[in-house]
C-alpha positions in Angstrom: 12.9 -3.0 38.2 14.2 0.1 36.5 13.7 1.6 33.0 14.8 -0.4 30.0 12.7 -3.5 30.9 12.1 -5.5 27.7 10.6 -8.9 27.0 9.7 -8.1 23.4 10.0 -11.3 21.5 12.3 -12.5 24.3 15.3 -10.5 23.1 16.6 -7.1 24.1 16.2 -4.5 21.3 14.1 -6.6 19.0 11.5 -3.8 18.5 13.6 -1.3 16.4 12.1 2.1 16.4 15.2 3.9 15.2 13.7 4.5 11.8 10.7 6.4 13.1 10.6 10.1 13.8 8.9 9.5 17.2 9.5 13.2 18.1 6.6 14.1 15.8 4.3 12.4 18.3 6.0 12.7 21.6 7.8 15.5 23.4 10.4 12.9 24.3 12.0 10.5 21.9 10.0 7.4 22.9 6.7 6.4 24.5 6.9 5.6 28.2 6.1 1.9 27.6 4.5 -0.4 25.1 2.6 -3.7 25.5 1.7 -5.9 22.6 1.6 -9.3 21.0 5.3 -9.9 21.4 5.7 -8.8 25.0 6.4 -5.5 26.9 9.0 -2.8 26.6 9.5 0.0 29.2 11.5 3.2 29.0 10.0 4.8 32.1 9.9 3.1 35.5 7.1 5.3 36.7 4.5 3.6 34.5 1.9 1.8 36.5 1.8 -1.8 35.2 -1.5 -2.6 36.9 -3.3 0.2 35.1 -1.5 -0.8 31.8 -2.8 -4.3 32.2 -6.4 -3.1 32.7 -6.2 -0.8 29.7 -4.8 -3.6 27.5 -7.4 -6.1 28.6 -10.2 -3.6 28.0 -8.9 -3.2 24.5 -8.7 -7.0 24.0 -12.3 -7.4 25.2 -13.5 -4.6 22.9 -11.7 -6.1 19.9 -12.8 -9.7 20.4 -14.9 -10.6 17.4 -17.2 -12.8 19.5 -17.1 -15.8 17.1 -15.4 -18.2 19.5 -16.6 -18.7 23.1 -13.2 -18.7 24.9 -12.1 -15.3 23.6 -15.6 -13.6 23.8 -16.3 -14.7 27.4 -12.7 -15.0 28.6 -11.6 -11.5 27.6 -14.7 -10.0 29.2 -14.0 -11.8 32.4 -10.4 -10.6 32.4 -11.5 -7.1 31.7 -13.9 -7.2 34.7 -11.2 -8.6 37.0 -8.7 -6.0 35.9 -11.1 -3.2 36.5 -11.6 -4.5 40.0 -7.8 -4.4 40.5 -7.5 -0.7 39.6 -10.5 0.2 41.6 -9.1 -1.3 44.8 -11.4 -4.3 44.9 -8.9 -7.0 43.7 -8.0 -10.2 45.4 -5.0 -12.4 45.0 -7.2 -15.1 43.5 -8.1 -12.6 40.7 -4.4 -12.4 39.7 -4.4 -16.2 39.4 -7.6 -16.2 37.4 -6.3 -13.5 35.0 -3.2 -15.6 34.3 -5.2 -18.8 33.9 -7.7 -17.2 31.5 -4.8 -15.7 29.4 -3.3 -19.1 28.9 -6.6 -20.8 28.2 -7.7 -18.2 25.6 -4.3 -18.3 23.9 -4.6 -22.1 23.5 -8.2 -22.2 22.3 -9.1 -18.9 20.5 -9.8 -19.0 16.8 -8.1 -15.7 15.9 -4.9 -14.0 17.0 -6.4 -11.4 19.2 -6.9 -14.3 21.7 -3.9 -16.4 20.6 -1.4 -13.7 21.3 -2.9 -12.7 24.6 -0.8 -14.8 27.0 2.7 -13.6 26.3 2.2 -9.8 27.1 -0.1 -10.5 30.0 2.2 -13.0 31.7 5.3 -11.0 30.9 3.8 -7.9 32.5 2.5 -9.8 35.6 5.7 -11.7 36.1 8.0 -8.7 35.6 5.9 -6.5 38.0 4.8 -9.3 40.4 5.4 -7.1 43.5 3.4 -4.2 42.1 0.3 -6.5 41.5 0.6 -8.1 45.0 0.9 -4.6 46.5 -2.4 -3.5 44.8 -4.4 -6.5 46.0 -3.0 -6.4 49.5 -3.4 -2.6 50.0 -6.7 -2.4 48.2 -5.7 1.1 46.9 -7.0 2.5 43.6 -4.7 3.0 40.7 -4.2 6.4 39.0 -5.4 6.0 35.4 -2.9 6.6 32.7 -3.2 7.8 29.1 -2.8 5.3 26.2 -2.9 5.1 22.5 -3.4 1.8 20.7 -3.8 0.1 17.4 -5.0 -3.3 16.0 -3.1 -4.4 12.9 -2.0 -7.6 11.1 0.9 -8.5 8.9 -1.2 -8.0 5.8 -2.5 -4.6 7.1 1.0 -3.4 7.9 2.3 -4.5 4.5 -0.5 -2.5 2.7 0.6 1.1 2.2 -2.9 2.3 2.8 -3.5 -0.1 5.8 -6.7 -1.6 4.4 -8.3 -3.8 7.1 -8.1 -7.0 5.1 -9.2 -9.5 7.7 -12.3 -7.4 8.4 -13.5 -7.3 4.8 -12.6 -11.0 4.3 -14.7 -11.9 7.3 -17.7 -9.9 6.0 -17.4 -11.6 2.6 -17.3 -15.0 4.4 -20.6 -14.1 6.1 -22.2 -12.7 2.9 -22.1 -9.1 4.3 -20.9 -7.7 1.0 -22.0 -4.0 1.5 -20.3 -4.0 4.9 -17.2 -5.6 3.4 -17.1 -2.9 0.7 -17.5 -0.2 3.3 -14.4 -1.6 5.1 -12.4 -1.5 1.8 -13.5 2.0 0.9 -12.5 3.3 4.3 -8.9 3.0 3.1 -9.0 2.3 -0.7 -10.6 4.8 -3.1 -10.2 2.6 -6.2 -11.0 -1.0 -5.2 -11.9 -2.1 -8.8 -8.5 -0.9 -10.0 -6.5 -2.3 -7.1 -8.5 -5.5 -7.3 -7.0 -6.0 -10.7 -3.6 -4.5 -10.9 -2.2 -4.3 -7.3 1.1 -6.1 -6.9 -0.3 -7.6 -3.7 2.2 -6.7 -0.9 -0.4 -8.0 1.5 -0.3 -11.4 0.0 3.5 -11.5 0.3 3.1 -11.0 4.1 0.0 -13.3 4.5 0.9 -15.8 7.3 -1.3 -18.4 5.5 1.6 -18.7 3.1 3.7 -20.3 5.8 1.1 -23.1 6.0 0.0 -23.7 2.4 -0.6 -20.6 0.2 -1.4 -16.9 0.8 -5.0 -15.6 0.6 -6.1 -14.4 -2.8 -6.7 -10.9 -1.2 -6.7 -9.0 -4.5 -9.3 -11.3 -6.1 -11.7 -11.0 -3.2 -11.4 -7.2 -3.3 -12.2 -7.3 -7.1 -15.2 -9.4 -6.4 -16.6 -6.7 -4.1 -15.8 -4.0 -6.6 -17.5 -5.9 -9.4 -20.6 -6.3 -7.3 -20.6 -2.5 -6.6 -20.3 -1.8 -10.3 -23.3 -4.0 -11.0 -25.3 -2.0 -8.5 -25.7 -4.8 -6.0 -24.1 -3.0 -3.0 -25.3 0.0 -1.1 -23.1 2.9 -2.1 -21.6 5.2 0.6 -23.1 8.7 0.7 -21.1 11.9 0.8 -20.8 13.8 4.0 -23.9 15.9 4.7 -22.1 18.7 6.3 -20.0 20.7 3.8 -17.2 22.9 4.8 -16.8 26.3 3.1 -13.0 25.9 2.4 -12.1 24.7 -1.1 -9.1 22.5 -1.9 -7.3 22.2 -5.2 -5.7 19.0 -6.5 -3.1 18.8 -9.3 -3.6 15.6 -11.3 -6.5 13.2 -11.6 -4.3 10.1 -11.3 -4.6 7.7 -8.4 -3.2 10.0 -5.7 -5.3 13.0 -6.8 -8.5 11.0 -7.1 -8.0 9.4 -3.7 -7.4 12.8 -2.2 -10.6 14.1 -3.8 -12.5 11.1 -2.6 -11.5 11.3 1.0 -11.8 15.0 1.2 -15.4 14.6 0.0 -16.0 12.0 2.7 -14.9 14.6 5.2 -17.1 17.3 3.8 -14.6 19.2 1.6 -15.2 20.0 -2.0 -12.2 19.7 -4.3 -11.4 20.8 -7.8 -9.0 18.5 -9.6 -6.9 20.1 -12.4 -6.0 17.4 -15.0 -3.7 18.0 -18.0 -5.1 15.0 -20.0 -8.4 14.8 -21.7 -9.6 12.1 -19.3 -9.0 10.9 -15.7 -6.9 8.1 -14.3 -3.3 9.2 -14.9 -1.0 6.2 -15.3 -3.8 3.9 -14.3 -5.7 4.9 -17.5 -2.8 5.8 -19.8 -0.2 3.4 -18.6 -2.0 0.2 -17.7 -3.5 -1.6 -20.7 -7.2 -2.4 -20.9 -6.6 -6.2 -20.9 -5.5 -5.7 -17.3 -7.7 -2.7 -16.3 -10.9 -2.1 -18.4 -11.7 1.5 -18.9 -15.3 1.1 -17.6 -13.7 0.2 -14.2 -11.8 3.5 -14.1 -14.9 5.4 -15.2 -17.0 3.9 -12.4 -14.3 4.7 -9.8 -14.0 8.3 -11.0 -17.8 8.7 -10.8 -17.6 7.7 -7.1 -15.0 10.4 -6.5 -17.3 12.9 -8.2 -20.3 11.7 -6.1 -18.3 12.6 -3.0 -18.0 16.2 -4.2 -15.0 16.5 -6.4 -15.0 18.3 -9.7 -12.5 17.5 -12.4 -11.3 20.2 -14.9 -9.7 18.4 -17.9 -7.2 19.7 -20.5 -5.7 22.1 -17.8 -2.0 21.9 -17.4 -0.8 23.5 -14.2 2.2 25.6 -15.1 0.9 26.4 -18.5 -2.8 26.9 -18.5 -3.0 27.9 -14.9 -0.4 28.5 -12.1 -0.4 27.7 -8.5 -0.7 31.5 -7.8 -3.9 31.6 -10.0 -5.2 28.7 -7.9 -4.5 30.5 -4.7 -6.1 33.7 -6.1 -9.3 31.7 -6.7 -9.7 31.1 -3.0 -8.4 27.6 -2.6 -7.1 27.2 1.0 -5.0 24.1 0.4 -3.4 22.4 -2.6 -2.5 18.7 -3.0 -0.1 17.8 -5.8 -0.5 14.4 -7.3 1.2 15.0 -10.6 2.8 11.5 -10.9 6.1 10.7 -12.7 5.0 11.1 -16.4 8.3 11.4 -18.2 10.5 8.5 -19.3 13.9 8.0 -17.9 16.8 8.0 -20.4 18.8 4.9 -21.2 22.0 7.0 -21.8 22.4 5.0 -24.9 23.7 6.2 -28.3 21.0 7.0 -30.7 18.1 7.5 -28.3 18.1 11.3 -28.8 18.2 11.1 -32.7 14.4 11.0 -33.2 14.5 7.7 -35.1 11.3 6.4 -36.5 9.9 3.5 -34.5 11.8 4.5 -31.4 9.4 5.4 -28.5 9.6 5.5 -24.7 7.3 3.0 -23.0 5.1 5.6 -21.2 4.4 7.3 -24.6 3.8 3.9 -26.3 1.3 2.8 -23.7 -0.5 6.2 -23.6 -1.0 6.2 -27.4 -2.1 2.6 -27.4 -4.6 3.4 -24.7 -6.1 6.0 -27.0 -6.6 3.4 -29.7 -3.5 4.1 -31.8 -1.0 1.8 -33.4 2.1 4.0 -32.7 4.8 1.6 -34.0 5.0 -0.6 -37.0 6.7 -3.8 -38.0 6.8 -7.4 -36.7 10.0 -7.4 -34.6 10.3 -5.3 -31.4 12.7 -4.9 -28.5 11.6 -3.6 -25.1 14.3 -2.7 -22.6 13.4 -3.0 -18.9 12.3 -5.4 -16.2 9.5 -3.6 -14.4 5.7 -3.7 -14.8 5.8 -0.9 -17.5 8.1 -3.1 -19.6 5.7 -6.1 -19.1 2.8 -3.9 -20.2 4.8 -2.8 -23.3 5.7 -6.3 -24.5 2.2 -7.6 -23.9 0.6 -4.6 -25.6 3.0 -5.0 -28.6 1.8 -8.6 -29.0 -1.8 -7.3 -29.2 -0.9 -4.7 -31.7 0.5 -7.3 -34.2 4.2 -7.7 -33.3 5.0 -11.4 -33.7 8.6 -11.3 -32.6 8.6 -9.6 -29.2 11.8 -9.4 -27.2 12.4 -8.2 -23.6 15.9 -7.1 -22.8 17.0 -6.9 -19.1 20.5 -6.4 -17.8 20.1 -8.6 -14.7 18.5 -12.0 -14.2 14.9 -12.7 -13.7 15.4 -13.0 -10.0 16.2 -9.3 -9.8 13.3 -8.2 -12.0 11.0 -5.7 -10.1 8.0 -6.7 -12.2 5.1 -8.6 -10.6 5.9 -12.4 -11.0 2.4 -12.9 -12.4 3.0 -10.4 -15.2 6.3 -12.1 -16.0 4.5 -15.5 -16.2 1.7 -14.2 -18.4 4.2 -12.4 -20.7 6.0 -15.7 -21.2 2.8 -17.5 -21.9 2.0 -14.9 -24.6 5.2 -15.7 -26.5 7.5 -12.9 -25.3 11.2 -13.8 -25.5 13.3 -12.9 -22.4 16.9 -11.9 -23.0 18.5 -11.7 -19.6 21.9 -10.3 -18.7 22.0 -8.0 -21.7 22.2 -4.2 -21.9 21.7 -1.9 -24.9 24.6 0.3 -26.1 23.1 1.8 -29.3 19.9 2.2 -31.2 20.7 1.3 -34.8 19.0 3.0 -37.8 19.2 2.9 -41.6 19.8 5.9 -43.9 16.2 6.9 -43.6 16.5 7.2 -39.8 14.3 4.2 -39.3 15.2 1.7 -36.5 16.7 -1.5 -37.8 18.3 -3.0 -34.7 19.7 -2.6 -31.2 23.4 -3.1 -30.3 23.7 -4.9 -27.0 26.4 -6.2 -24.6 26.2 -9.4 -22.6 26.5 -8.9 -18.9 27.5 -10.8 -15.7 26.5 -10.0 -12.1 29.1 -8.4 -9.9 28.8 -7.0 -6.4 25.5 -5.7 -5.0 24.7 -2.0 -5.6 22.8 0.4 -3.3 19.5 -1.4 -4.1 20.9 -4.6 -2.8 20.8 -6.2 -6.2 24.0 -7.4 -7.8 25.4 -4.9 -10.2 25.5 -6.0 -13.9 29.1 -5.8 -15.3 29.7 -5.9 -19.1 31.5 -8.9 -20.6 34.3 -7.6 -22.8 34.0 -8.4 -26.5 30.4 -9.6 -26.2 28.7 -6.9 -28.3 26.2 -7.9 -30.9 23.2 -6.4 -32.8 19.7 -7.7 -32.4 17.7 -7.1 -35.5 14.3 -5.4 -34.9 11.8 -2.9 -36.4 11.1 -1.0 -33.3 12.6 -0.2 -29.9 10.9 0.8 -26.6 12.9 1.8 -23.6 10.9 1.2 -20.4 13.5 1.5 -17.6 11.9 4.1 -15.4 10.1 7.4 -15.1 10.9 10.9 -13.8 9.0 13.7 -12.1 8.2 17.1 -13.7 6.9 19.0 -10.7 9.7 21.6 -11.2 7.7 22.7 -14.3 5.2 24.5 -12.1 6.8 24.8 -8.7 8.5 28.1 -8.2 9.9 27.3 -4.7 12.9 25.1 -5.2 13.2 24.5 -1.4 10.5 21.9 -1.7 12.2 19.9 -4.5 14.7 17.2 -3.9 17.9 16.5 -5.9 15.8 13.9 -7.8 13.2 16.5 -8.8 10.6 15.0 -6.5 8.4 17.0 -4.1 9.7 17.0 -0.6 6.9 16.2 1.8 6.5 14.8 5.4 6.2 11.1 5.0 3.2 11.0 7.4 1.3 14.2 6.8 2.2 14.7 3.1 2.7 18.4 3.9 5.6 20.4 2.4 7.5 23.3 4.0 4.7 25.5 2.6 1.9 24.9 5.1 -0.9 25.0 2.6 0.8 22.8 0.0 0.6 19.0 0.2 1.6 16.3 -2.2 2.0 12.6 -2.6 2.3 9.6 -4.9 5.0 9.2 -7.6 5.7 12.9 -7.7 7.0 12.7 -4.1 8.4 9.1 -4.0 9.4 8.5 -7.6 7.7 5.7 -9.4 6.0 3.3 -6.9 3.1 0.9 -6.7 -0.4 2.1 -7.3 -1.7 1.4 -3.8 1.1 3.6 -2.5 -0.3 6.5 -4.5 -3.8 5.9 -3.3 -2.5 5.8 0.3 -0.8 9.1 -0.2 -4.0 10.7 -1.5 -5.9 9.3 1.5 -3.4 10.5 4.1 -3.1 13.8 2.2 -6.8 14.4 2.6 -6.8 13.5 6.3 -4.1 16.0 7.1 -5.4 18.7 4.8 -8.6 18.5 6.7 -6.7 18.6 10.0 -4.7 21.7 8.7 -7.9 23.5 7.6 -9.6 22.7 10.9 -6.8 23.3 13.4 -4.1 25.3 11.6 -1.6 22.5 11.9 -1.4 18.8 11.0 0.6 17.2 13.7 0.2 13.4 13.6 -1.9 11.8 16.3 -0.7 9.2 18.8 -2.8 6.5 17.2 -0.9 7.0 13.9 2.3 6.7 15.8 1.3 3.4 17.4 0.4 2.1 13.9 3.8 3.1 12.6 5.4 1.4 15.6 3.4 -1.8 15.0 4.3 -1.8 11.3 8.0 -2.1 12.2 7.4 -5.5 13.7 4.4 -7.1 12.1 6.2 -7.4 8.8 8.6 -9.8 10.5 6.0 -11.5 12.6 7.1 -14.5 14.6 3.8 -15.4 16.5 3.2 -19.2 16.6 0.6 -21.0 14.5 -2.2 -23.0 15.9 -3.6 -24.3 12.6 -2.9 -27.2 10.3 -2.2 -26.4 6.6 -3.8 -27.9 3.5 -6.3 -25.3 2.5 -6.0 -24.9 -1.3 -5.9 -21.3 -2.6 -8.5 -20.4 -5.2 -7.1 -18.6 -8.2 -9.1 -16.7 -10.8 -9.4 -18.0 -14.4 -7.6 -16.3 -17.2 -8.1 -16.4 -21.0 -6.0 -18.8 -23.0 -2.8 -17.1 -24.3 -3.6 -17.9 -27.9 -6.9 -16.1 -27.5 -5.9 -13.2 -25.4 -3.0 -11.9 -27.6 -5.5 -11.0 -30.3 -7.5 -8.4 -28.4 -7.5 -6.1 -25.4 -10.3 -8.0 -23.7 -9.7 -8.4 -20.0 -7.5 -11.4 -19.4 -8.5 -12.3 -15.8 -12.0 -13.2 -14.7 -13.5 -12.5 -11.3 -14.7 -14.7 -8.5 -18.2 -16.0 -8.3 -19.9 -15.5 -4.9 -19.2 -19.0 -3.6 -15.6 -18.7 -4.6 -15.1 -15.4 -2.8 -16.7 -16.9 0.3 -14.6 -20.0 0.1 -11.3 -18.0 -0.3 -12.3 -15.5 2.4 -12.9 -18.4 4.8 -9.2 -19.2 4.7 -8.3 -16.0 6.6 -6.7 -16.7 9.9 -7.5 -13.3 11.4 -3.9 -12.6 12.4 -4.7 -9.5 14.3 -2.2 -7.9 16.6 -2.7 -5.4 19.4 -0.2 -2.8 20.4 -0.7 -0.2 23.2 1.6 2.7 24.1 1.7 4.6 27.4 1.8 8.3 26.7 
């Protein structure tokens, strides 16, 4: 059979690689072949299928967790038989045995390493039947190939930082809490923060949700982070060998802190230049304490410092120090994690007039985080539908506003905010005004806010985001009386304030970086997080810092930072695991454990943390619901 062989998911072209810049990893546009949970795909008919099978079964045997007998013993037997094939010692009966074992393991294994084994093995052996017969009849050795592989899962692929969620859940289930936290910290520098405020993309893709309810992944991660804060876990030590090269980081927000943490784990000392008086960026000055207590951030920052990072506060790059000054101090690489600290404009009449009691959401939250009461009155209107808007309305309730109104120009179904935040805001008495848009901030003769002029809207055709575009209803304008107005419709980047080279800025004023390596066109300059993507979820900023540190180290050690083939295979796997179609072998009916929250009437009177953590037995019980939906993918180089 010639090139173009494809049994992936039983349909030609189902594995879409068009969105990947494969050329970064391969001299040609595609790998020569791939083999994985959904089948096989060949672009090169010179690939030896017998050697590919042996390599795949060796990987399967190595990855078997050993907790169920069929997979542990069966994959080892298959590995031994396949090694005999490529060494010229195979027999026809071995081919039958490999096929039989593949089917038996797929039917009886507990986790999906075993459950997804039969399809690729049988597809390969059926498609290349003559090649396998030729090897066992001729007893000739097979020339070994070169491979790259990855093991992922739908939840891992959904996580921007690719945290190995099944691995740490399994360690929790077995009471191996330090080992579980080590797994988390391999890919998440701020687990206490993420364990509280992550919007949980992993849970959205959790296959358990197709049976009963997704795993409470975030809550289990928080359990581990809380144990670490209590001193119950063995902390990771910084790298003993320290490299002489120094790295500078702009911004002590999540991206910058993660970069400093992972540089330290690789033996590089970093200096973080932070404009504010304290660390955390938007995590500290944009997320209220009732969601993210300040002692959690303090602990996580201390872990970054223990790895070797130094933070220099009250130092604004572009004003107090320049990038040239930084280079002159001997820093060999720079990571920019400056965030998106400025509020977007509503393009609404009156917002530029400087009215009293009109304040952008990011400013309001930052001042509230410092213990201030920046706005006065009892009636307030907040414009927006994202998490910042939810934080603003819920903070306003805690600062004494009794009539709190959220205005959003679409319906609740289009709101980008975390559904849990929407639910808790409603519980706290926030009034939602949907399909409404502001047209003017109204003020009295003293330039003090008295109301907000609005138009009612209806949904029209979808816009570029895929959401239906709101269209004004003619003649529907009215004024909502209020004492204060907060726009919270988005944020913008300000990296142009300290970057002299405009070639590395996009039309949206974001830093232009390679999506894999975080490197700009200037080889020593890297960046990531909101300043490169625009406002995004917090785990994405942490992921950018992690990857930035990885490729900065590669750049300092080799002079370049070309991605590796394993990273390519992970990217390939991500394109398919998010739309996973592997069959289930489990019944449903396992109830999800959710954490307890304070009563709404109690929580609106303070900034005490709303959500409680899991007890040990709850964390174990919830972790035990994990199905270990691991997937293997192998590419022929």
